[in-house]
DOTIFI-677298 format. One record per residue (C-alpha): x, y, z; chain. Coordinates in Angstrom, 1 decimal, padded with zeros to 4 digits. Layout:
BEGIN
LUMMAR      u      v      w chain
LUMMAR      X      Y      Z     A
...
This chain:
BEGIN
LUMMAR      u      v      w chain
LUMMAR  102.4  039.0 -011.6     A
LUMMAR  100.2  035.9 -011.3     A
LUMMAR  101.8  033.1 -010.9     A
LUMMAR  100.8  029.3 -010.8     A
LUMMAR  102.1  026.4 -008.8     A
LUMMAR  100.8  023.6 -008.0     A
LUMMAR  099.0  023.7 -004.3     A
LUMMAR  098.4  020.4 -003.1     A
LUMMAR  096.8  019.8  001.2     A
LUMMAR  099.2  017.7  002.5     A
LUMMAR  097.5  018.4  006.1     A
LUMMAR  093.1  018.5  006.5     A
LUMMAR  093.1  019.1  009.8     A
LUMMAR  090.3  021.5  010.1     A
LUMMAR  092.1  024.2  012.3     A
LUMMAR  090.1  026.6  013.8     A
LUMMAR  092.9  028.7  013.6     A
LUMMAR  096.3  027.4  011.8     A
LUMMAR  098.9  029.5  012.4     A
LUMMAR  102.3  029.8  013.3     A
LUMMAR  104.5  027.1  010.8     A
LUMMAR  108.2  026.2  011.2     A
LUMMAR  110.6  024.2  009.7     A
LUMMAR  113.0  021.9  012.2     A
LUMMAR  116.2  020.9  010.2     A
LUMMAR  117.5  018.3  012.5     A
LUMMAR  113.7  015.9  012.4     A
LUMMAR  113.1  017.0  009.3     A
LUMMAR  108.9  017.8  009.9     A
LUMMAR  107.3  020.6  009.5     A
LUMMAR  105.7  022.3  012.9     A
LUMMAR  102.5  024.3  013.9     A
LUMMAR  099.8  025.3  016.1     A
LUMMAR  096.1  025.4  016.1     A
LUMMAR  095.2  028.7  018.7     A
LUMMAR  092.0  028.4  018.9     A
LUMMAR  091.8  024.7  018.9     A
LUMMAR  094.4  024.4  021.5     A
LUMMAR  096.2  021.5  018.8     A
LUMMAR  100.0  021.4  018.5     A
LUMMAR  100.5  019.3  014.4     A
LUMMAR  103.4  017.8  013.6     A
LUMMAR  104.1  016.2  009.4     A
LUMMAR  107.3  014.6  009.0     A
LUMMAR  109.1  014.2  005.6     A
LUMMAR  106.9  010.4  005.2     A
LUMMAR  103.5  012.1  005.3     A
LUMMAR  103.0  010.9  008.9     A
LUMMAR  101.4  013.2  011.2     A
LUMMAR  100.8  013.9  014.8     A
LUMMAR  098.6  016.0  016.7     A
LUMMAR  099.2  017.1  020.5     A
LUMMAR  097.0  018.8  022.7     A
LUMMAR  098.0  021.6  024.8     A
LUMMAR  096.4  023.1  028.3     A
LUMMAR  096.3  026.4  026.9     A
LUMMAR  096.8  028.1  023.8     A
LUMMAR  099.8  028.4  021.6     A
LUMMAR  100.5  030.9  019.2     A
LUMMAR  104.2  030.3  017.7     A
LUMMAR  107.1  028.0  017.8     A
LUMMAR  110.4  028.6  017.5     A
LUMMAR  113.2  025.3  018.2     A
LUMMAR  115.3  025.3  021.1     A
LUMMAR  118.9  023.6  020.8     A
LUMMAR  118.8  022.0  023.8     A
LUMMAR  115.4  019.7  022.9     A
LUMMAR  111.8  021.1  022.6     A
LUMMAR  110.7  024.8  021.9     A
LUMMAR  110.4  028.1  022.6     A
LUMMAR  107.0  029.5  022.2     A
LUMMAR  104.2  032.5  022.7     A
LUMMAR  101.4  031.8  024.6     A
LUMMAR  098.6  033.4  025.8     A
LUMMAR  100.2  033.6  028.9     A
LUMMAR  103.5  034.6  028.2     A
LUMMAR  106.5  032.9  027.3     A
LUMMAR  107.0  029.3  027.7     A
LUMMAR  109.2  026.3  027.2     A
LUMMAR  107.0  023.8  025.0     A
LUMMAR  108.4  019.6  025.1     A
LUMMAR  105.6  018.1  022.9     A
LUMMAR  106.9  014.4  023.9     A
LUMMAR  107.0  014.4  027.8     A
LUMMAR  104.1  017.2  027.9     A
LUMMAR  106.3  020.5  029.5     A
LUMMAR  104.6  023.4  028.7     A
LUMMAR  106.5  025.6  031.7     A
LUMMAR  105.2  029.4  031.6     A
LUMMAR  108.8  031.6  032.1     A
LUMMAR  107.9  035.0  031.5     A
LUMMAR  104.9  037.0  030.4     A
LUMMAR  106.1  040.3  029.8     A
LUMMAR  102.0  041.9  030.6     A
LUMMAR  100.1  040.4  033.4     A
LUMMAR  098.8  044.2  033.5     A
LUMMAR  096.5  043.4  030.1     A
LUMMAR  094.8  040.2  031.1     A
LUMMAR  093.1  040.9  027.5     A
LUMMAR  096.2  039.9  025.6     A
LUMMAR  098.0  037.6  024.3     A
LUMMAR  100.4  036.7  022.2     A
LUMMAR  100.2  036.0  018.3     A
LUMMAR  102.9  035.5  015.5     A
LUMMAR  106.5  034.7  016.9     A
LUMMAR  109.6  033.7  014.5     A
LUMMAR  113.6  034.0  015.1     A
LUMMAR  116.1  036.5  014.3     A
LUMMAR  119.1  035.6  012.3     A
LUMMAR  120.6  035.0  016.2     A
LUMMAR  118.2  033.1  017.4     A
LUMMAR  116.8  036.1  019.3     A
LUMMAR  113.2  034.8  019.8     A
LUMMAR  110.7  037.9  018.9     A
LUMMAR  106.7  038.0  019.4     A
LUMMAR  104.2  040.4  019.4     A
LUMMAR  100.9  040.9  021.2     A
LUMMAR  097.4  041.4  020.4     A
LUMMAR  093.7  042.3  022.1     A
LUMMAR  092.4  038.6  021.8     A
LUMMAR  089.4  040.6  021.3     A
LUMMAR  090.4  042.8  018.7     A
LUMMAR  089.1  045.5  020.2     A
LUMMAR  091.6  047.8  021.7     A
LUMMAR  095.0  048.9  019.8     A
LUMMAR  096.8  047.5  022.6     A
LUMMAR  099.4  044.7  021.2     A
LUMMAR  103.8  045.3  021.2     A
LUMMAR  106.6  043.1  019.9     A
LUMMAR  109.1  041.5  022.0     A
LUMMAR  112.6  040.2  022.0     A
LUMMAR  112.7  037.4  023.9     A
LUMMAR  116.2  036.2  024.4     A
LUMMAR  118.5  033.1  025.7     A
LUMMAR  118.8  034.3  029.6     A
LUMMAR  114.9  034.2  029.4     A
LUMMAR  115.4  038.6  029.7     A
LUMMAR  112.7  040.4  027.6     A
LUMMAR  112.5  043.7  025.8     A
LUMMAR  109.8  045.8  024.6     A
LUMMAR  110.9  047.2  021.5     A
LUMMAR  107.3  049.1  019.9     A
LUMMAR  103.4  049.0  020.5     A
LUMMAR  100.2  050.6  019.9     A
LUMMAR  099.3  047.3  017.6     A
LUMMAR  096.0  046.0  016.5     A
LUMMAR  096.8  042.3  015.6     A
LUMMAR  100.8  041.8  015.0     A
LUMMAR  102.2  039.4  012.8     A
LUMMAR  105.0  038.2  011.3     A
LUMMAR  108.1  039.0  012.0     A
LUMMAR  110.7  038.0  009.2     A
LUMMAR  113.8  038.9  008.7     A
LUMMAR  116.3  040.0  005.9     A
LUMMAR  118.7  037.1  004.9     A
LUMMAR  121.5  039.4  006.1     A
LUMMAR  119.1  039.3  009.8     A
LUMMAR  119.5  043.5  009.6     A
LUMMAR  115.5  044.3  008.3     A
LUMMAR  113.0  043.3  010.5     A
LUMMAR  109.6  042.9  009.0     A
LUMMAR  106.1  042.8  011.2     A
LUMMAR  103.1  043.6  010.2     A
LUMMAR  099.6  045.3  011.6     A
LUMMAR  097.5  043.5  009.9     A
LUMMAR  093.8  045.0  011.0     A
LUMMAR  095.9  048.0  009.7     A
LUMMAR  096.7  046.1  006.7     A
LUMMAR  100.6  047.6  006.9     A
LUMMAR  104.3  045.9  006.7     A
LUMMAR  106.7  048.1  008.7     A
LUMMAR  110.5  047.2  008.0     A
LUMMAR  112.8  048.3  010.6     A
LUMMAR  116.4  047.9  010.6     A
LUMMAR  118.2  045.9  013.0     A
LUMMAR  121.7  046.2  014.3     A
LUMMAR  124.1  043.6  015.3     A
LUMMAR  122.7  043.5  019.0     A
LUMMAR  118.8  043.3  017.8     A
LUMMAR  117.7  046.4  018.3     A
LUMMAR  115.2  047.8  016.1     A
LUMMAR  115.1  051.4  014.6     A
LUMMAR  113.8  053.9  011.8     A
LUMMAR  110.4  052.2  011.6     A
LUMMAR  108.6  053.2  008.0     A
LUMMAR  106.4  051.6  006.5     A
LUMMAR  107.5  048.8  003.8     A
LUMMAR  104.0  048.3  002.2     A
LUMMAR  100.0  049.5  002.2     A
LUMMAR  097.5  047.5  001.2     A
LUMMAR  094.3  048.3  000.3     A
LUMMAR  090.4  046.9 -000.3     A
LUMMAR  090.2  043.6 -001.6     A
LUMMAR  094.1  042.7 -001.0     A
LUMMAR  093.3  041.0  002.7     A
LUMMAR  095.0  041.1  005.3     A
LUMMAR  098.8  040.9  006.2     A
LUMMAR  099.7  037.9  008.0     A
LUMMAR  102.3  035.4  008.5     A
LUMMAR  105.5  035.4  006.3     A
LUMMAR  108.8  034.3  005.6     A
LUMMAR  111.8  035.5  003.8     A
LUMMAR  113.4  033.9  000.8     A
LUMMAR  116.8  033.2 -000.1     A
LUMMAR  117.1  036.2 -002.6     A
LUMMAR  115.7  038.4  000.2     A
LUMMAR  112.3  038.5 -001.2     A
LUMMAR  110.0  038.6  001.5     A
LUMMAR  106.0  036.5  000.3     A
LUMMAR  102.9  037.3  003.0     A
LUMMAR  100.2  035.3  003.4     A
LUMMAR  096.7  037.3  003.1     A
LUMMAR  093.7  037.0  005.2     A
LUMMAR  091.0  036.9  003.5     A
LUMMAR  092.9  037.3  000.1     A
LUMMAR  092.8  034.2 -000.3     A
LUMMAR  096.1  034.5 -001.9     A
LUMMAR  100.5  034.4 -000.9     A
LUMMAR  101.8  037.7 -002.0     A
LUMMAR  106.3  037.9 -002.8     A
LUMMAR  107.6  041.0 -002.6     A
LUMMAR  111.1  042.7 -003.5     A
LUMMAR  113.1  044.4 -000.8     A
LUMMAR  112.2  047.7 -002.3     A
LUMMAR  107.9  046.9 -001.6     A
LUMMAR  107.7  045.9 -005.3     A
LUMMAR  104.9  043.0 -005.3     A
LUMMAR  106.9  040.1 -007.8     A
LUMMAR  104.2  037.4 -007.8     A
LUMMAR  100.8  036.8 -006.5     A
LUMMAR  100.0  032.8 -005.8     A
LUMMAR  095.9  032.0 -005.9     A
LUMMAR  095.3  030.1 -003.1     A
LUMMAR  091.4  027.6 -002.1     A
LUMMAR  091.3  029.1  001.0     A
LUMMAR  090.0  032.3  001.8     A
LUMMAR  092.0  032.9  005.1     A
LUMMAR  095.4  032.0  004.8     A
LUMMAR  097.6  032.6  008.0     A
LUMMAR  100.8  031.9  007.6     A
LUMMAR  104.1  030.6  005.6     A
LUMMAR  107.2  028.8  005.3     A
LUMMAR  109.6  027.2  003.9     A
LUMMAR  110.6  023.2  004.0     A
LUMMAR  111.4  020.2  002.7     A
LUMMAR  115.5  019.0  001.8     A
LUMMAR  116.2  021.4 -000.3     A
LUMMAR  114.0  024.3  001.5     A
LUMMAR  111.6  024.2 -001.5     A
LUMMAR  108.6  023.7 -000.5     A
LUMMAR  106.2  026.3  000.9     A
LUMMAR  103.9  025.8  003.1     A
LUMMAR  100.2  027.5  003.9     A
LUMMAR  098.5  026.8  007.4     A
LUMMAR  094.8  028.4  006.9     A
LUMMAR  091.7  029.1  009.4     A
LUMMAR  087.8  028.2  009.4     A
LUMMAR  086.8  030.6  012.1     A
LUMMAR  084.0  032.8  010.9     A
LUMMAR  083.4  030.9  007.9     A
LUMMAR  079.5  030.1  006.9     A
LUMMAR  078.6  026.6  005.9     A
LUMMAR  078.3  027.8  002.4     A
LUMMAR  081.8  028.9  002.9     A
LUMMAR  082.8  025.6  003.9     A
LUMMAR  081.3  023.6  002.2     A
LUMMAR  083.3  025.7 -001.1     A
LUMMAR  086.2  025.5  000.7     A
LUMMAR  086.4  022.2  001.8     A
LUMMAR  090.1  022.5  003.4     A
LUMMAR  089.9  025.3  005.1     A
LUMMAR  091.9  025.0  008.4     A
LUMMAR  093.9  022.9  006.4     A
LUMMAR  097.6  022.5  005.6     A
LUMMAR  098.3  023.7  002.3     A
LUMMAR  102.7  022.6  000.3     A
LUMMAR  103.6  024.3 -002.4     A
LUMMAR  106.8  023.4 -004.4     A
LUMMAR  108.4  026.7 -005.5     A
LUMMAR  112.0  027.2 -007.9     A
LUMMAR  112.9  029.3 -004.4     A
LUMMAR  114.4  028.2 -001.2     A
LUMMAR  113.5  029.6  002.4     A
LUMMAR  116.6  029.7  004.5     A
LUMMAR  117.0  027.6  007.8     A
LUMMAR  115.7  028.9  011.1     A
LUMMAR  119.5  029.4  013.9     A
LUMMAR  117.7  027.0  016.7     A
LUMMAR  117.2  029.4  020.6     A
LUMMAR  120.1  029.0  022.8     A
LUMMAR  117.7  029.2  025.9     A
């Protein structure tokens, strides 16, 4: 079902690889990253934008209760405090895989940080899915990914979704009260012309929103895996999405400009920008990371 919502570019930042939008309710502001441009952006409710340069690639952010962020980076998990320029690596689970980096990451409903890794050259299936707990202990729960993206979590926290983008697959896992996943199964499989499932989020109706790289769109799926809506976008490479705003009804979408030809850049003047849709749906606020 094709749906039409007004789409506007609210931050024309021209990101090389814009990713990881996260709404920080205590600030009423959205943060996101440019992984390959080594930047973090902030857009507040007044439309004021702030940009920070980073000393290494930050690939995903999640707010900490104590302030600042927990992050997945090219060198492992890190604590990031932008105002004080603190970029502190706390642990790297993959020192044995120097070609890997973290990619997308999110908090589950209990505030645990989940993030996947990938081969930065996208040649090998060396990606894994990790969970970082408040005490900075970590566990690896799945492996063999080509390009990890997501995860996202059902409203009750009992289902975790995770993508292997290169394989055009979205998986679902059962997640118990201790944060242990089991029963991995294919939630949705995509084909030629669909694009590649990238970052995603869940709304208050328990439906899954996925941005499709090379797909020019977002899709909204029921918990049973049925595509309910397709929302076209003015860029070829949307990368992720997150709800925000005072009522959590605004859907923010990051995008990338990497790999576009001169003609494609001309045809997509806002590629790499941050987009916003006003929707009839409500998102779910994150629980802050305790560590």
